[in-house]
N, C-alpha and C positions, 0 to 999 in steps of 0.2 A: 469418523464422522466427518461428511462434506461440507468444506464451511461456504455460507454465502456469501454474498457477491460484497457484502457492508465488511465481513470479516479480512476478508481475502483483500479487500481496497486496506483496510487500518492495518495488516501487515506490511504491506508495501508500503503505504505511508510512514510507518515507522524504519522500514529496512535503507528507504530513499532518503529520509528527509531527518533520520532520526541522529542523536551524537554516538558516533560509533557505530552508525545502522543498529541502533538498541533502545536508545531511548530516548522519547517526546513527550512535553509537558500535553495534556488532555486536550489545552485549549488551542492547539496548534492541531491536535488530529481532529477536534470538532470543525476548528473553519479549513482543513482543507478536505473534509469528507462532505463538509457543509458546500462546499462549492461545486461537485456531481449530484450528491443525494440531496433532496430534500428530506435532510433527518434533523430534528430539535435534538438538544441536550437530554431530554430524557429518554430517548429512542439510543441515543449514543451512548449514553448512561450503559440502558439495557445490555447492548450489544457487546459493551466493555466488561461487563460482571460477566456474561454468558462467556465469551473469550479466557475469562481468567479463572471460572470455574472447572471443575471437572465434567467431564472428561477432557476438557479440552488444553484447559491450563496452557493456553499460548503465551499469554502474557502476565505481568504480576501490577495491581497497580498500589501506588503508594503516596503519602503526603510527601509533597516537594519541598527541599530543601529551603527553597524562598517561599514559601509560603504553604500554613496550613491548611488553607482552603483551595489550594490548587492540587491537582495529582498530578506525578507522574507516571508515566504508563512505561514498561521495558520488558520487551521480548523476553520469556524464559529460553530455556536448554530448547524445549521443544517447539516454541514459539519461532528461534532460529533454525531449527532442521526444518519444520514445515515449509518456512519462506527457501531456505536453498534450496529444498526438493522443490517444489514450485521452480525456482528458476534455473534450475538445472532439467527440468521436465520442457522448460520453455527454450533453453539453448540449444536443448536434442530436437525438438521439434523444427527450429530455424533451421539447425544445421539440415537436415532431411530434407528442406524446400531449398536452401542455397545447393545444395549439393547438386541441383538440377539445372542453376541458371549458370549464366556464363560471367565471366567476370564483369562485363559493362552493363548487363543486366543486374547485376548487386549493386552497383553503383550509382544505378540512374534508379532504382530502390530506394538506396540509400539521402539519396536527394530529395526523392518525393517525400520520403518521412520525415525529415529535418525541414521541410518547407510545413509541411501538415503540421507538425509540432507548435511551430513558427505561430503559424495560424490560429491554432487550440490556443496556444499560451497567451498571444499577444494582440491577437486581434476580433476573437469571439467570446461572446459571454459565454456562460456554463448552459448546458441544455438546462432544458426545464425534464424532472423525472419524469 
């Protein structure tokens, strides 16, 4: 199955922000995905349930150790393999591009992207969906 953008973002959020890149409280996922997409709690729950069920089985949804009401979302082995494969494909794609650039072009591009990241993270409001 091909993942939709919400599922892909959730995997990346867990990988990049989760404890050991594997586990994150549901409320943190909701907060972070809510910065980019106009998704309410019921819609996020639906996406998470679909990701936890066959055929995907990318995540496990469990009660948090801190609260019976809060859920903890963890990557399964399939989820870890999926996000690692996505990262590998992206690295391969970037390598194909960077092989055609000079060192100066790469450094200028990195400076540019660093500044873009700063602007997006600290100076702009999240985009409207």
